[in-house]
TITOR-701979 format. One line per 5 residues: number of its first residue (from 0); their letters; for each residue z, x, y of N, C-alpha, C. Coordinates in nm, 3 decimals. Each point is the difference from the previous one (the first is absolute). Layout:
<sites>
NUM) a) Z,X,Y,Z,X,Y,Z,X,Y | ...
</sites>
This chain:
<sites>
0) mhvgg) -0.629,0.546,4.725,0.113,-0.031,-0.085,-0.045,-0.032,-0.143 | -0.129,0.002,-0.026,-0.052,-0.030,-0.133,0.042,0.111,-0.097 | 0.055,-0.041,-0.111,0.040,0.094,-0.104,-0.100,-0.013,-0.112 | -0.031,0.109,-0.068,-0.101,0.001,-0.105,0.011,-0.113,-0.100 | -0.100,-0.016,-0.081,-0.001,-0.105,-0.100,-0.111,-0.099,0.028
5) kaare) -0.014,-0.095,-0.090,-0.105,-0.100,0.015,0.036,-0.099,0.110 | -0.098,-0.039,0.076,0.022,-0.102,0.102,0.007,-0.137,-0.066 | 0.086,-0.083,0.051,0.014,-0.136,-0.054,-0.089,-0.095,0.080 | -0.076,-0.078,-0.068,-0.085,-0.099,0.066,0.075,-0.131,0.013 | -0.027,-0.070,0.107,0.071,-0.122,0.031,0.000,-0.100,-0.115
10) gsaid) 0.121,-0.045,-0.036,0.015,-0.100,-0.104,-0.027,0.051,-0.140 | -0.010,0.132,-0.016,-0.032,0.054,-0.131,0.125,0.057,-0.066 | -0.013,0.025,-0.128,0.109,0.062,-0.074,0.010,0.146,0.042 | 0.121,0.049,0.010,0.020,0.141,0.030,0.073,0.062,-0.119 | -0.009,0.131,-0.014,0.053,0.069,-0.118,0.153,0.004,-0.004
15) sfcaw) 0.066,-0.028,0.110,0.146,0.000,0.002,0.045,-0.108,0.098 | 0.125,0.005,0.041,0.049,-0.103,0.092,-0.043,0.022,0.144 | -0.051,0.120,0.030,-0.046,0.025,0.137,-0.114,0.101,0.002 | -0.083,-0.012,0.103,-0.113,0.092,0.017,-0.046,-0.005,0.144 | -0.061,0.107,0.044,-0.059,0.003,0.135,-0.142,-0.054,-0.004
20) dgetl) -0.036,-0.073,0.102,-0.138,-0.041,0.026,-0.025,0.042,0.145 | -0.042,0.124,0.019,-0.011,0.054,0.135,0.140,0.015,0.058 | 0.025,-0.061,0.116,0.131,0.004,0.065,0.087,-0.119,-0.039 | -0.049,-0.083,-0.092,0.073,-0.120,-0.042,0.064,0.024,-0.136 | 0.129,-0.035,-0.010,0.071,0.010,-0.126,-0.008,-0.134,-0.072
25) vlnil) -0.045,0.003,-0.124,-0.010,-0.120,-0.083,0.118,0.000,-0.096 | 0.076,-0.110,-0.001,0.119,-0.011,-0.084,-0.008,-0.122,-0.089 | 0.029,0.017,-0.129,0.018,-0.112,-0.091,0.150,-0.027,-0.008 | 0.038,-0.123,0.029,0.141,-0.037,0.011,0.038,-0.102,-0.107 | 0.120,0.018,-0.055,0.064,-0.103,-0.081,0.118,-0.048,0.083
30) gqpga) -0.013,-0.117,0.058,0.103,-0.052,0.088,0.113,-0.066,-0.075 | 0.119,0.009,0.056,0.116,-0.071,-0.054,0.066,-0.073,0.116 | -0.033,-0.129,0.018,0.062,-0.077,0.106,0.142,-0.041,-0.039 | 0.079,-0.040,0.099,0.135,-0.049,-0.026,0.096,0.107,-0.048 | -0.025,0.126,0.034,0.085,0.111,-0.043,0.124,0.009,0.089
35) krdai) 0.096,0.081,-0.041,0.123,0.019,0.078,-0.025,0.078,0.128 | -0.101,0.090,-0.004,-0.033,0.080,0.119,-0.147,0.037,-0.003 | -0.052,0.036,0.116,-0.137,0.049,0.010,-0.001,0.144,-0.049 | -0.091,0.033,-0.091,-0.005,0.136,-0.052,-0.134,0.031,-0.064 | -0.038,0.127,0.011,-0.115,0.050,-0.075,0.058,0.059,-0.127
40) gkvkg) -0.046,-0.051,-0.112,0.057,0.041,-0.129,-0.084,0.105,-0.070 | 0.003,-0.007,-0.131,-0.070,0.096,-0.084,-0.141,-0.048,-0.031 | -0.079,0.091,-0.052,-0.135,-0.032,-0.043,0.009,-0.066,-0.137 | -0.071,-0.112,-0.015,-0.009,-0.073,-0.127,-0.147,-0.002,-0.039 | -0.040,0.090,-0.088,-0.140,0.009,-0.039,-0.085,0.041,0.119
45) kqlkv) -0.092,-0.087,0.040,-0.087,0.029,0.115,0.039,-0.083,0.121 | 0.131,-0.033,0.011,0.051,-0.076,0.114,0.129,0.063,0.049 | 0.024,-0.015,0.130,0.125,0.043,0.063,0.085,-0.124,0.019 | 0.122,0.002,-0.051,0.088,-0.115,0.014,0.060,-0.002,0.141 | -0.013,-0.114,0.067,0.056,-0.019,0.133,0.081,-0.129,-0.002
50) svtaa) 0.129,0.011,0.027,0.090,-0.115,0.001,0.025,-0.044,0.144 | 0.002,-0.131,0.021,0.032,-0.054,0.132,0.098,-0.116,-0.015 | 0.078,-0.023,0.104,0.102,-0.105,-0.003,-0.057,-0.139,0.021 | -0.117,-0.011,0.056,-0.059,-0.131,0.031,-0.036,-0.076,-0.127 | 0.011,-0.133,0.009,-0.036,-0.087,-0.112,-0.152,-0.015,-0.008
55) pvagr) -0.052,-0.021,-0.122,-0.145,-0.015,-0.017,-0.048,-0.140,0.034 | 0.002,-0.032,0.129,-0.040,-0.133,0.046,-0.110,0.014,0.104 | -0.116,-0.056,-0.028,-0.112,-0.006,0.095,-0.035,0.136,0.061 | 0.004,0.106,-0.081,-0.038,0.132,0.050,0.105,0.071,0.083 | 0.120,-0.058,0.012,0.104,0.063,0.083,0.045,0.134,-0.056
60) atdhm) 0.007,0.011,-0.133,0.042,0.127,-0.059,-0.103,0.110,0.031 | -0.127,-0.035,-0.005,-0.105,0.099,0.032,0.009,0.039,0.148 | 0.018,-0.097,0.088,0.015,0.031,0.144,0.118,0.094,0.023 | 0.112,-0.030,-0.067,0.119,0.084,0.013,-0.028,0.140,-0.054 | -0.070,0.007,-0.114,-0.034,0.129,-0.061,-0.087,0.083,0.095
65) lrfla) -0.095,-0.063,0.066,-0.087,0.072,0.093,0.081,0.058,0.116 | 0.095,-0.078,0.052,0.085,0.051,0.109,0.084,0.119,-0.048 | 0.056,-0.013,-0.119,0.081,0.108,-0.059,-0.085,0.126,-0.022 | -0.117,-0.017,-0.061,-0.085,0.115,-0.030,-0.058,0.063,0.126 | -0.026,-0.080,0.104,-0.050,0.056,0.126,0.100,0.103,0.054
70) eefgv) 0.127,-0.033,-0.005,0.102,0.094,0.046,0.007,0.123,-0.092 | -0.008,-0.021,-0.130,0.008,0.110,-0.096,-0.118,0.097,0.012 | -0.117,-0.051,0.038,-0.119,0.084,0.010,-0.034,0.039,0.144 | 0.083,-0.040,0.095,-0.021,0.040,0.139,-0.124,-0.059,0.063 | -0.029,-0.127,-0.031,-0.116,-0.069,0.055,0.045,-0.136,0.054
75) tvndi) -0.093,-0.074,0.060,0.028,-0.137,0.039,-0.042,-0.093,-0.114 | 0.049,-0.121,0.002,-0.037,-0.098,-0.101,-0.152,-0.022,0.000 | -0.061,0.008,0.117,-0.145,-0.018,0.011,-0.080,0.112,-0.066 | 0.067,0.113,-0.030,-0.067,0.112,-0.068,0.001,-0.017,-0.151 | 0.064,-0.106,-0.050,0.007,-0.025,-0.145,-0.079,-0.127,-0.029
80) rvvfg) -0.090,0.011,-0.098,-0.080,-0.117,-0.040,0.022,-0.029,-0.148 | 0.020,-0.127,-0.031,0.014,-0.042,-0.139,-0.141,-0.024,-0.055 | -0.042,0.082,-0.095,-0.133,-0.014,-0.060,0.002,-0.118,-0.097 | 0.102,-0.004,-0.086,0.019,-0.115,-0.088,0.148,-0.013,-0.032 | 0.041,-0.120,-0.043,0.137,-0.025,-0.043,0.093,-0.053,0.105
85) rfnvn) -0.054,-0.059,0.105,0.086,-0.052,0.108,0.108,-0.094,-0.053 | -0.032,-0.084,-0.099,0.095,-0.096,-0.056,0.035,0.035,-0.144 | 0.000,0.130,-0.032,0.023,0.045,-0.137,0.086,0.126,0.005 | 0.071,0.031,-0.107,0.080,0.123,-0.002,-0.088,0.124,-0.014 | -0.121,-0.016,-0.055,-0.095,0.111,-0.013,-0.089,0.003,0.123
90) kqlri) 0.008,0.109,0.075,-0.072,0.011,0.127,-0.071,0.134,0.012 | -0.104,0.001,0.083,-0.058,0.126,0.042,0.000,0.000,0.152 | 0.055,0.106,0.058,0.009,0.013,0.144,-0.081,0.120,0.045 | -0.051,-0.008,0.123,-0.069,0.112,0.064,0.076,0.030,0.129 | 0.052,0.122,0.011,0.079,0.042,0.115,-0.081,0.101,0.079
95) kspgk) -0.036,-0.039,0.122,-0.084,0.084,0.085,0.083,0.113,0.063 | -0.041,0.123,-0.026,0.057,0.121,0.060,0.153,0.000,0.003 | 0.066,0.001,-0.117,0.146,0.001,0.000,0.057,0.121,0.074 | 0.102,-0.025,0.082,0.065,0.107,0.076,0.098,0.080,-0.084 | 0.051,-0.062,-0.107,0.091,0.068,-0.091,-0.015,-0.061,-0.138
100) lppvv) 0.045,0.073,-0.101,-0.009,-0.046,-0.137,0.139,-0.003,-0.063 | 0.038,-0.112,-0.062,0.127,-0.002,-0.074,-0.004,0.106,-0.110 | 0.114,0.055,-0.039,0.003,0.111,-0.096,-0.080,-0.023,-0.128 | 0.011,-0.117,-0.062,-0.071,-0.023,-0.127,-0.152,0.007,0.020 | -0.049,-0.044,0.114,-0.144,0.004,0.028,-0.043,0.142,0.036
105) gkhla) 0.075,0.064,0.089,-0.032,0.137,0.040,-0.001,0.095,-0.117 | 0.098,-0.013,-0.090,0.008,0.087,-0.116,-0.120,-0.020,-0.091 | -0.038,-0.126,-0.024,-0.114,-0.029,-0.086,-0.130,0.056,0.059 | -0.021,-0.023,0.129,-0.123,0.046,0.064,-0.008,0.153,0.005 | 0.114,0.067,0.011,0.002,0.147,0.002,-0.040,0.056,-0.136
110) qa) 0.028,-0.076,-0.107,-0.034,0.045,-0.135,-0.145,-0.033,-0.037 | -0.060,-0.095,0.072,-0.136,-0.045,-0.034,-0.104,0.104,0.040
</sites>
């Protein structure tokens, strides 16, 4: 499932909001807690905006985001690891072998 391009190293900067590292998808996220609905938004620079309804209290918004993204990418919550940003709106996630890609991610990776 690896698509061409540079591999992203763990915890490192990537050239866009997402990149493959072998079978693992690396995503830079700009989180928006306390939103009206859970949604994957537009790309903002080198981050993908992800809104969640959960409040930013003690990591609950991140936990909620992981559950939401697990469904969107066709994986279990255990297949997603927070590299950094657990208690911050700026996050990097590693998604092991995603079963599906949301349109904004699939479109970007097809162009890469």
